[in-house]
C-alpha positions as CSV (number, residue, x, y, z in Angstrom):
1,M,0.0,0.0,0.1
2,K,2.9,2.3,0.8
3,R,4.6,1.6,-2.4
4,A,1.4,2.3,-4.5
5,I,1.0,5.7,-2.7
6,A,4.6,6.6,-3.3
7,V,4.3,5.8,-7.0
8,L,1.0,7.8,-7.2
9,A,2.8,10.8,-5.5
10,A,5.8,10.5,-7.9
11,V,3.4,10.3,-10.9
12,W,1.5,13.6,-9.5
13,I,4.9,15.3,-9.2
14,V,6.1,14.6,-12.7
15,A,2.7,15.6,-14.1
16,G,2.8,18.9,-12.2
17,I,6.3,19.6,-13.5
18,G,5.4,18.9,-16.9
19,Y,2.1,21.1,-16.7
20,A,4.2,23.8,-15.0
21,R,6.7,23.7,-17.9
22,G,4.1,24.0,-20.7
23,C,2.4,26.8,-18.8
24,T,5.3,29.0,-18.5
25,G,5.3,31.9,-21.0
26,P,7.9,32.6,-23.6
27,K,11.7,33.2,-22.7
28,P,12.5,36.0,-25.0
29,E,16.1,36.6,-26.0
30,L,17.5,39.5,-28.1
31,V,19.4,38.2,-31.4
32,S,20.1,41.4,-32.9
33,A,18.8,45.1,-33.0
34,R,19.6,47.8,-35.7
35,M,18.4,50.8,-37.4
36,R,17.1,50.9,-40.9
37,G,16.3,54.5,-41.7
38,P,13.6,55.7,-39.3
39,I,12.5,51.9,-38.6
40,A,14.0,50.1,-35.6
41,E,14.4,46.4,-35.9
42,A,14.9,43.7,-33.4
43,V,15.3,40.1,-33.9
44,V,13.9,38.0,-30.9
45,R,14.1,34.5,-30.2
46,N,11.8,32.6,-27.8
47,A,14.2,30.2,-26.0
48,G,11.5,28.6,-24.1
49,S,8.7,26.2,-24.8
50,G,5.8,28.4,-23.7
51,E,3.8,30.8,-25.9
52,G,2.7,34.4,-25.0
53,Q,2.9,38.2,-25.5
54,I,6.1,40.1,-24.9
55,Q,6.8,43.7,-24.9
56,I,9.8,45.3,-26.7
57,D,11.1,48.6,-25.6
58,F,13.3,50.4,-28.1
59,R,15.6,53.1,-26.7
60,L,17.3,55.0,-29.5
61,R,20.4,57.1,-28.5
62,P,21.5,59.9,-31.2
63,R,25.2,59.5,-31.7
64,A,25.8,63.2,-31.4
65,G,24.1,63.3,-27.9
66,G,20.9,64.3,-26.6
67,A,17.7,63.1,-25.3
68,P,16.9,59.4,-26.4
69,L,13.8,58.4,-28.4
70,L,11.6,55.8,-26.9
71,H,9.1,53.4,-28.6
72,S,7.3,50.3,-27.2
73,E,5.8,47.3,-29.3
74,K,4.0,44.2,-28.4
75,A,4.5,40.8,-30.1
76,T,3.3,37.4,-29.6
77,L,6.0,34.7,-29.7
78,R,5.4,30.9,-30.3
79,P,7.5,28.1,-28.7
80,R,11.0,28.2,-30.2
81,E,10.1,30.9,-32.6
82,T,12.5,33.7,-34.0
83,A,10.6,36.9,-35.0
84,R,11.6,40.2,-36.3
85,I,9.9,43.1,-34.9
86,E,9.9,46.6,-36.8
87,A,8.9,49.8,-35.4
88,R,8.7,53.1,-37.0
89,V,9.9,55.7,-34.6
90,D,8.8,59.4,-35.1
91,G,11.8,61.6,-35.0
92,A,14.5,58.8,-35.9
93,R,17.1,59.5,-38.7
94,G,18.6,56.2,-38.8
95,D,21.9,56.8,-37.3
96,E,20.9,56.2,-33.6
97,Q,22.3,53.6,-31.3
98,V,19.6,51.0,-30.5
99,E,19.0,49.6,-27.3
100,V,16.3,46.9,-26.8
101,E,14.7,45.7,-23.5
102,L,12.4,42.6,-23.5
103,D,9.6,42.0,-21.0
104,Y,7.4,38.9,-20.2
105,P,4.8,39.5,-19.2
106,P,4.3,42.8,-20.8
107,R,3.8,45.8,-18.7
């Protein structure tokens, strides 16, 4: 009887771990970021097995100095997917330094 309870407990634990792994959202990783004229581009890879919406925050710093331009986008990533996210940023000239921050869950 004790053995059956131990086996049942082990099955529940393994099932719980599998369920939690499948329910975790994406694990976004930045592959690259660049400017193409007034368009900021980020290539993002989902390193996880979950799916969900992420937030991409672009910070464009003018090379000559001055206040940075900020822009946010949201995108949905599927498991193990790599996606290119593009955003037209008002006031951008194309020579800015691009910094990208990825958030899951989105704010």
